[in-house]
N, C-alpha and C positions, 0 to 999 in steps of 0.2 A: 464372619461367618464361621461357622465351627467344622471343624473338619470332619465331616462324614464325607462316605463313599462316591464319589464324582458320579462316575457311571452306575449306579446301582438301580436295578429298576426293578425291582421286587417290591411288596407292600410298605404304603411310606409307614404305617401301626399296623404291627404285629402283635395282639393281647393271645398267647398260648396256654389254658390250663391254668390263667390266672386264681390263686387264691387270697383274700385281705382279710385280717382281723383288727378286730381292737381289743386292748388287752386291758380290763381294770382289775383293780385289787380283788375283786372276789372270783372274774372269770374270762378267759378268753370268748370275746364275741365276735362268729366268724361274717364276717357282712358279705363278703363272695366267696361264691364255690366254683371251683370247674369252670373258668371263663374265659372263651375264645370269642376273640374280631378282628376282621383284619380292616384297612383302611387303603386301595389302591390308589395311586396318584391321579388326583382329579377328581375323584370319587367322593359323592358322599352318602353316608353310614347314618342312618337313624339307630337310636334308643332309648325305648319304647319301656311303660312301666308304671304300677305305680310309685308314691311315696313309701320310699325305706324299702326298696327290692336290689337299692346297691347301684345303681345309675351315676350319681357323685361321686362314689367311691372309687370307681372304674377312673372318673374323669381327673380325681384328685392322684389315681394312683399313676398314670398317663404324665399329670404334673410332679410325682413322686414328691407332694405335697400331703403324706398323711396325719401329719403331727406329731406329737411323741408319743402316743397311744396306737396307730395306727401302723402297720409292718405285712409284707408282702409275704405269705408265709406259704405259697408253692407258684410253679408255674413262673413265664416271663411277660415282658412288657419289650419290645423291641422298636426303635426309631430308626428306619433305612436302613434296618441290617443289624443294630448297635443295641446289647441289651443295658435300657437304662442305668440298670440299676448296679450295671459295672461301673459306670462314669462318674470321673470326680464331683466333687463339686461345685469346681472351678469348670467344667466341662457342662453341665449340668443348666448353670448360671447364663451360659453363652446360650443355650439352646433355648430356656424358657425365655419366653416373650421375643424373642428373635423367628426360630424356627416351629416352636411350638407355641400358638396362641388362644387361650382362655376368656373366651365372654362370660361374663354371670349373669344371675337373673335380675340382679336389682344393679343399671348401670352406678349408682353412686358410692358402691362399695369399690368400683373400681376407680373412683376421681378424685383428686385431692381439692378436696371444697375451696382451700385457700389460693389454690393456684389457678392464674390463667389458661384455657384453654389449651391454647397454640403453645407455651411452655412445655404444657404436659405431653401433648402430641411429637412435638421438637428433642423433648431428653429419649424417646424412643431410641432413632436411630443417633443419634449424638453418643450416648452408650455404648450400645449393640454394635454399631458399625463405624463410629469413631471419625463422624463426617462433619464438618463446619458447619457453622450457626443458620448463613445464607441459604446452604443447601436443605438443610432442614425444615428452612420455613417452607421454602421453596414446594417440597414433599409435602410437609403439612397443609398448604393450601391445595395442593392438587387432592391429595386424600379425600378434605373435604369438600370438595367439588363430585367426587368419585362416589359418596354417599350421600350425594342430594342435599346439600346442605343450604340455605338461601345465604347469599352473602358472606362469604367466606373470611371477608378480611374481619367484619364485625365478628362474627364468632371465635378467630384465634384470640380475640382484646377480650371474650367476654369468661366471666364465673362461670363454675357448674349449674349454678345455682339463678343463675339466670337464666337460662335453656329450659322445656317441657322434658316431660318426660320419653316421649320420643326422640328429641336432642340427640341427650343425653346417651340412649342408645345407641345413635348413630357415630357418636364422637367416640365413646366405646371399639364400637366395629372400627374406626377407625385408627385408634390407636392400636388394633390389633394387629391392624393388613399394614400399619405404619415398613415393619421390616419383611414384608411378605413371605410370613410365614409359608411353612410347606402343610403342616395340619393346624387347622382351626377347631376348639373345641367347643362346644356352643351350650351352655348347661341351660334350656327353661329362658332362652333369651328376651321371648318376648309376652312371658304371662302375666307381666305387671301393666300391660299396653293394651290401649285400646285395639279391638279387631281390625279400624282401617289401617290402626300406625303399623298392628304386626303384616299388616300384608303388604304393606311400602316394605318391611324392615327385610320380609322374607323374600321377596324379588329383587331387594337389595344385595341379600346374602347371596343368593343363585347366582347375578349377574357378576358380585365379584370375586365369586369363585371361580368363574369363567374365564375371568379378566387375569386375573393374577396365579390361577393355575391349581390355586389351594386346594387339597382334602379336606373335608370338612365329618368332623365326626357331632352329630346332631341331637342332644337329649330333651327329650322331650316324655308326658304323657298327653299330649294331645295327638291323636292317632293322621287325624286329618292336615295337620301342616306337616308331617313328616311324609307323605303321600305327594305333597305339593312339590316338597325340598330334594327329598334323599331318592337317591338309585338303590341301596340295600337296606334290609332294614333287620335290624336282630328283635327281637322281644323277650323282658328279663320279665320275672318271677321270687320273689325272697332271695335275692343273691346270686341266682342261674339264670343263663339264658336257656329258653326255655324253645323258640323258634327262630331260627335264621334262615334269610333267605331274601331275595328282589322282594321291590314291592307290589308286585302283581301273582309270585307265589304266595306271601304271608297272607295279602286282603282278599285274594280271588279263589287261592290252592291249601288254604290254612288247614293245619293238620297237629293245632295241639288245641288242647279242652279250654287253655286259661286266654289263648284267642282269640279261639269263637266263642267263651264267655266274654270279652271287655268287648267286641261289638256287639254284640245282644244287650250290652249295656247302653251303649251310646245312643243319641235320638238320630239315624239316619234319614232320609227323605224317603217319607212312606211309613213311618213309625210316626202313632199318634196315642192319645192317653186312652182312647176307648176302645175303640176295636185292634190297635197294635202294641201295647203296652211296651216297655220297655223289661228286660229280664233283669233285674239285680243278680250280683253273685253270691251267691247265700254263705253265711259264716265271716269269718273277719281274716286279715292276713297275720302269718304266726309271726312270734318275735323271733331274732336272730337265735337267740338261746332255747327256744320252744318248737325247735320244724319238728316236723312228722318223721316215722322212718320211709324210708323209700322216695314215693315224689312227694315234693314240698306242696304239689297244689292239691293232694290227694284227697285230703278232708273237706275239699270244695268240690270236686269233681263229679260233673253227672255220669261219669264213665268208670267209677272208682269200682278198682274189683280188689276186697282183701284176699290176703295171704299169698296177691302177686305184686301189685302196684304197690304195698307196701313193704315185701320181703325182701327188698334189695337196690340199691344204690341203681340211682336208673343214669345212664350216658345219653350225650347226644347221637343221634343216629341219622342217616340220608334217609330222605322220601323216596320212596320208589318210584325209579323213571325219573328221576330227579335229584344228582348227585349235588349239586350245589342247593337244594333243599333242605334245613335237616330242622328235624324237631327231639324233644326229649318225653316223649311217650311211646313207653310200650305195647299199646293198642292202635298202635297210628293204622295200622290194616287190617281192623276190626273194627271200624266205628263209619258208620254212614255219616257222612262229611256232608252228604247234600240233604238230609232225611230234615223235613220242614221244622221251623221251631215249636217245641210244645209250646202251644199259645198260654201264654199270661192271661189269666183269668181277664175276659173283657169286662165292660161295665155301660152299661147303658147311658148316652148323652146325661149329661145331666139339665134339669130345667131348669134353665134362665129366669127367676124370679122378676118382683118389681124393683125398682132403681132406691137404692142405699145412700149412694151418695151423688152427689151433682157439683159440679165445681163451674163456676161463672166467670168466666173474664179476670182470673190470679192472676194478680202479681204480686210479685217479690221482688223488691230494691234493698240494698243496701248500701248506706253512705258509707265512704275511707276517708282516712286523710292521702293526702296524694304523698306526703312521706307521713308513714306508719311508724316510723322511727322516735321521731321528734314532734308529732300531730302537726307539723305545718304546713303549709300550701292552701291550695283551692282542695273543699270538699271534692271528691270522686265518685259517682255511681255506680255500682254494680248492676244492671239489668238482670236477676237470676232467674226470674222465670217472666214471661211477657204471655199477657191472654191469655191464661187456657182455660181452656172451656171442654168438658168432657161428662159422661156419667159411670157410672159402674155398678152393679145390678148382682142382687141375691145369686149365691153359685156364679158366679162369673169369676174369670182368669183374666185381667185385664192387663197384658204385658206394655212397659213404658222403657224403650229403648232409645240410643244414643251413647254418643261418646264420653268421656269424663270432661264437665265442665259443661254437661249442656242444658243440666237442672235438676236434675231428676230425682238427685237426693235433696237438692234446696226444696222441692215441692213436698219430697216425704217427710221432712221438718217442719214443715207449716203445718201440715195433717195431721201430724202426731201432738202440735201444740209447743213442739220445742225452739219455734218462731211464729210471728202472728205477721199476718196477711199485710200490704201494702196498700192496696186494693180488689174488689170483686169478693165472693163469697164461696164459701163450701158447704154445704149443706148436705149434714147426715142426718138420715131420718126425716130431711124437713126444720132441723134443728139448725143455726147458723153456729158455727164453732172457728171462723177466721181470725178472730180477732181474740179469742179468751187463751190466753199460755194453758201450759199443761196444769199447774197449780193451781191454777185458776178453775180447773173442768171439775165437774163432781164423777164421782169413783164410775158411773155407768160409763162415760163417757170415755172414760182413760181404758176401762175395759171392754170398751166397745172395738178402740183402735191401737194395736199391736202392732208390733215389728216383730222381724226375724236378721239379724243382722248379716252380714256378708263370712266376717271373722269368728268363729264361734269360740275362737281363745281370750276374745277380748273379751266377751259378752256374760261371761260367768264368773265368781267371784271366788277366786281361786282357793282361802282360805273355808268354805261354806260346802257340809256334803248337799248332795245333788236334791235330795229331797226338801234339805232347811230352803233349798235356793226356791223350790216349785211352790211351798207353803208360805213363803215370806210373799212371793205375787198373791196367792189365797187371800191373804190376811190383808193387801192393800185392795183388791179388789170386793172385802167384806164378805166374801164367803162365808158361809156356817154358824154354828155358834160356839164349837168347841175344837179345840185340838185335835180331836179325835176324829171329829167330822171331817178337818180340811186334811189329817194324813190319809185318809181313806181316798179323800178325791186326788192326793196329791200320785198316791198308789194306782189310781184308775187313770190318770194322767201320763203315768210311765206306758202302763199297758197299751193305751190309745199311741203312743208315740214305738212301742214294741221295743222298749228296752226291757230287762227282767226288773223286778220289784226289789231284788237285793241292791242294783245300781240305786237305791234312795241314801246308801249309806256311805257310798264311795266318795271321792274326793274328784273336782275336775280333773285333775293331775295324772286320774287312773281310768281317765277317759279316752278314746280314739275322738280322731277329730269330727267322722260323722257321728259317734254317741252325744258328743258333746251338745253338736249343730242340732244333735232329737230334743236335750232336754231343752233348747234355747226357744224348741218347739214349742215344746209341752205348757213352757212358760208364759208364751203367748196363746196360749188358747186356755188359761189356765180359769182367764173370766168371761168363756165363754164369746171369744170375739168377736164383734160381725166382721171388722174388714179387718182382715193382717196386711200389712206391708213387706212382701220379702224383697231382701235390699240384696241381689247378689246372691242367694244364700246357700246356692252347690257350687260358687267359683273356686273356694280355696281347698274343695273337695276330690279325692280321686273319682275316675268316672266310674267303677265298680261303684261308690260310695253313695255317688250323685244322681245315680239309678234310686237307692233304695229312697234316698231320701225324698225324692221328687216326686215318686210313689205313694209314701206315706202322706203328703201334704197335697196330693191329689185324693189319697182313700178321706183324712180329715175333710178337708174341704167338700165333697159327697153328704160326709155324715151332719156337720153341721150347718151344712151350705153358707159359707162363710164365702164374703167377697176378697179375694185373691188380689192384689196389687202385685204383680212380678217386676220387680226393677233387673235390666238384663242388660247384657252386651252381646251377649249367646246366644244368634239367631237359631242355633241349633234347637236349643232347648227351649225355644218360647215358640217356634212351628210348633213343638211336640205336643207345650202344654195351656197354650191360651187361646182364649175363644176368642177375644181382639186384641188388637197391637197400635199402640200409639207411639208414634216413632218421633223425638225431641231431637232442637235444635238448636243450640243457644239460647235456651230459655223458650223458643218458640213448639207450639204444638206443626209440624209440616203434613204431618200425613196419620191419620185416622181411619182403622176399618178392621171387619175379620179377620182373621189370619190369611183363609185364603185368598183375600181382596188384598191386603198387605204384600202376600209375597208370587201375586202376580198383577203381569201389568194391567194397565200403568201404573207407573211409580212415579212417588217423587224425585228427582235425582238423587239426593242424598241416599231416600230408602235403595237404590237402583245401587248404589257404592256398599254399603252394608252390606249387600245379600251377596255382592260380588267378592266382597273380604271374606266371608264367610267360609272357612278349611272344611271341608267336608270328606269324611273316610270312606269315599267310596270309588272306585276307580273308573265307575261306569257313568259318572255323574261328570254334566261339562259344565263349565260358567262360562260367563261371558269377563273378560278380563276388563277392568274398571278400578286404575289405583288413581286416590286423591293425591292430590302433589297439593304439598303446606300444611299448619296444624288450624287446627281451631281457632277462629279470632277473637279477642278476650272482650269478656261479658263488661271489662271496663269502656273500652274503645269497637263496641258493636259497627261493622259496619251497613254503608247506608242503604237503603231498600231493603231487598230480601238479604235475608241473615246468610243463605248459604250461599250467595252469588262470588264470591272470592275463588273458590272451588270447584264451580259448577260448569261440565262440561258441555252442558245445552244452552247456556248461556247467549251463547252468540247467533242463536236460531230466533231470539226473540228482539222484534221488530224493536229501533230507537235505542235507548238505554235504560229501559222500566226496569230492570232486573236493579238496576244500581241506585236510582231514584225512588221506589215506590215499594212499600212491602207489598207482596201479592197478594190476593185472597182466599178466601178460603174455597177452594172449588168441592162442589156438590157432585159422587158419580152414585146416584142412586146409594147414599148413604157410607160410599167411601169416598172422604176428604181428604183434600189434596193440596196443600197452599203454593201457590207458583204460577208463576206469566205463560207458560207453557198453550199452544190451545189445542183445543181436542183434536184437531186431526193431526198434530204432532203427537199428544198422548195416546192416540192411536198407532200409532205407527211404534209404541214400543215393545220390543220382543224381548218374551225371558229370560233373565240373569241367568236361570238353574233349571235343564235340561237333565232328563237320565232314561238312559234305556229301558224299553217296556218290563227287562226282568227284574228292575227290581221294584216296581208298581206291584206285577206278579206276586203269587204267594198268599 
């Protein structure tokens, strides 16, 4: 252990008026300004804000790892009372990984792919504490048990690529905990994980924090996660802290317009696309070298007062009556924080039309060689989709929900014609398309079924202007007879997705993530698509941008009467915008019904666990606590009987071992379908997973 004051009882981490800049040849770019936060022993503090607000820069500042261009230009970072800037490189090496550990968003960034997991874990205490190999191995085994991984001996011998994403992230957490650090920094540690795995990891981090007495700085853009994991919270906007306080203070008594705007743009229970739409934050995030004078949030703020909010530098001030709650707002005492939200424009519920798409007993199997490298051995079959049957209607949003590997994206590929079906049928306006690959589909069919992808950065051609990319789609769809006609349609499409017409001449690199996603949507609707498959279209975007893009999709759907197949694992957004929900697990549809039916009992046991795992940013919401054990089984070797039986907490209530031997029938509760062996009486006993106090529904 490094020499720190042994009887030190102040904050573990104390950041005071910190400023960090990055220096380029052209200019100094201030990334963090006047930022203060402290973390006390055993406490978890959340750091919340949108991409580019400086959260990760603060974490790198604490690790003293700002690269060659980054520099602390003001303030201090003290760890256990000592200023990190005054430590020698040798002292910093001793503290990093030993007393301060960091868990990154992408687990493979922290793991060596060519080294067995056990060796990587054992290295930590051997290097930092100089202990022997046998003791290090015993400690590695113990910590693998602590992070609830099955068969610790096998895990020690495994290479990282032999583990799932959730297991890799647990190994990274185990590695961070090997030397029992005093401070653990978590930088979006669950963003890339499924919601059920996320719930288990969050539970794990909380338990281990208590067990080891570790203090935590939890960086996230997910307010629900912060509510579940942290004691206090700091909200950041454009390089500055704008509000600080306990979770209850900030969630229930918010005193900064940005915090308020953030909460209005996320789908909490009670929000609905027709009568309580989300309110997106107007305008865009300022670039670091183009920040406005005075309040950084001024240009986007509902309460902005010219000549006052932009006339001076604004400091953090305590909220009246609560010294531990602070805000960076001059008008905190003048604003009526309890005034009802000025309602966004409400819309009549869309009239659901005739059936456009009918899927009947669809199966998609892949054959893979037992040894993919040498193409040898027996062939194995991956059952990606098993007997999918459902319909989708005009103007309807059907959400397809499930964890990674459940077959959502495989189904989307078959529908698009990127794959062909193994069995069963897909009827588009009574035309069978399941066996026609995309290159053999006629122009109308290609234009009728379009897709909006998860990552807007990967779907645009970086060397082509925005306008040219949309015109290219119009050419493929055979739209218009002249270039002038196509250009006019392209400009109309930019209007449709609420982008300035001047963007037609911009390159993708000049656009933000939300703007790129709008271009992707414009391209999808270029040929008047009948069906749009939206594959996690907002998961890569910030919460304020999510609201705007979601609203846009809904508006276009109302105008064009489009059928929207919305693939997602975020049940909050699914509840907000879908008319019906289809829950998938390991290739099977396990539940199908209207949104109200799926979100209230009776549930399929898997749906029940999914709902319990959703983080909700509302202190008045109470959730039943169900953490799924184990990972999704492999589609190459699915379990016999019910696909969910290996993780089901209701299984022992079914007589005999039917769950393990028979695939359950699809049960029908007045149109609400559930694939399960439970009896009617057992379904009737199910209780709601999510309940909220009356105040949430009121208003």
